[in-house]
N, C-alpha and C positions, 0 to 999 in steps of 0.2 A: 450787803453781800450778794443778795439775789440779783440786783441790777448789774453787778460786776460779772456774775456768772452768765447772765443773759448776753452781755456784750462780748464776752470772751469765748463762749461755747462754739466749737467748730463741729461738734457731733451732738447727738441727742443726750440730754442730761435729765436725770430724775432727782428730785429734791424731796427729802423726807420731811415730816412734820418736825417742828422744833422739839428738842428734848433737853433736859437739864441734868440728868444723871449719866455718868459715864457707863454705868451698867445697862443703859438703854440703847447703847450704840448698835448692838447686833440687830435689835428690832427696827431701829431707824434705818439701818442699811437695807433691811428687807423691804421697808416701805419705799425707800428710794428706788430700789430695783423694780418694784411694782409700778411706781410712777414712770420710770424709764420706759416700761413696756407700753404705757398708755400714750396715745398720739393726740395730745392736746394741741390745738392750733392757736391757742391764745398767746403763747409765749414763744412761738417758733419751735426751736429744738429743746426748750426747757419746760419740763412738766413738773409742777409743784403739787405734791400729794394733796395738800389741803385745798388747793384751788381747782382741782380737777376730779371732783368726787365721782361723777358719772364715768369719766374715762378710766379712773382707777378701778371702779366697780366692774367695769366691762372686761378688764383683764385679770382681775383677782382670782376668779375661779373659771378659767376658760371653758372647761368642759360643760359647766352649768350654763354660763352666760351665752355661749354659742347656741345651745339648745333653746334658750329663752328667745334669742333673736330669730332663730329658725322658725319657731312656733308663731311668733308675732308677724314676721316679715315674709313668710313662705309664699304668699300670694304674689309678691313682687318677682319671684323667680320665673314666672311664666311670661313676664313682660319683655319686650325687646329692650336691649341694653340702653339705648338712647332714652326711651320713655322712662325706664327705671331710674336712670341718672337724673333726669329732670325732676322727678318726684322727690328723690332723695336730696337733691340740691335745694329744692323749694323748702322742704322740711328743715334742713340745716340753716338756710337763710332766715326762715321764720323764727327759729330758736335763737340764732345769733342776734336777731333784732328784738329779742325779748317778747315775742308774740305779736309784734306790730306788722300787720298785713301791709300797710302803707310803706313802711321802711323796707320790708322784705321785697316788695314789688320794685322799689327804687333800686335796690341792690341788684336784683335779678333782671332789671330792665324790662319789666312786663307791667301790665295793668294790675291794680289790686284785685280786680275780679278774677284774673287768671290765677293769682296766688290762692284766693278763696276756693276756686274750683279744684285746684290741685290738692289743697289740704283736705277738701271733702273726698276726693278720690283716695287719698291716703287713709282716711277714716274708713271708707268702704273696703279697701283692700285688707286693712288690719282688723276690722271689726271692733275698733276702739274709737272712742270719742276724745277729741282734744279738749272738750269742756268738762270732762270727768277727771279730777286730779289723779286718781290711782291709774287710770288707763293712760293718761298723758305720761305719767312717770314710767310706765311700762314701755311705752313707745320711745321715750327718750333713751331709756336703757338699751333697748333693742337697736336703735340707730347708732348709739355710741359703740356698742359691740361691733356692729357692721363696719363702722369707721375705723375701729382699732384692730380689726382682723387683718392678718397678713394677706397680701394678694396671693391667689392660688397659683 
């Protein structure tokens, strides 16, 4: 069914987790609406609640998650737009390549040392380490919030 939805969707679609009782329909609709607000790039216009946990978390409590992102990413606000975009794209590419510097570098058409340098700069700006799981999770959430925020 999901493959059919992906092929036929002409607008963004949110898909709830699977449910088995008719009484759970209202809650499933709520989850589908939350997923709809998340901008997951994995499936184009279709965001599956179960497969997009960070994107869903990023939009679930906007007033809280926007503050979290602002606290973690506030140092980026002082950078020129082009430099900020390069760092954000590098982090996104590194995540999309499951933490592989080599693959991210190939995707971004830069040398792996360039990716390493940019990731180190991101660590400096955020005050968080990519090697500490809790801090990496915070950074992932903050970047997901930024990606899912509507443009000003």
